[in-house]
Phi, psi and omega in degrees: 000131181273140176268132182252111178294147182297334181286351180300321180302323175294328180284339179265354179277104181244123183304128173083005179243132178273168172304316181297320180294314179298317178300317181298333181285345185276152171289151186301330182255010182270090184302314182301311179299313182291312181299319181286327180290330185261002186304311184297316178300315179303316182300311183299318182292323191266322188302312183290324175297320179294319174299324180289331179287339185292133179274348177213191184298136178238136178238142175266137171296138177059023180089157186289338184280354181282154177302135186263346181251135178251336191228156171205152179201165177289127171273320178211093187299317183300325179267353176080020180276129179247136175262114174263136181220158182195179180215038183266017178247145173232139182251142178281133180270164179304330179288347180105337177291163177247139179238143183291143176238145176254138186226155179219133175237127180260124189237136169256095183296346182270350178274106188284329185268329181214071187288338180279115183256344180190154179210141176212147180225133182225145180288141175105000000 
């Protein structure tokens, strides 16, 4: 699993280039290139869905505007699907305390119409 530094987001924002343009410039098996190029789009696709899945109040560490993914890996290299994961969300428990949640979003960056192929959230 690769660790993604928070500063990567600044490096992938290139004037005039879409996520798809940058992804197309990557070699098909270059996980780092593809995952970094698609990071902003993955964040946009997943964050709201994770919030909707929460059964109670959900809080993001350091605010909602911070990058939510710290790790990425091939979910299915043959199909080009990348699993982005992180643990910057906390869910309110019945006791009122907040417990950390781990989440994973599976993205197919080559699918232009429906790139989000899976999402999971687990306690801990």
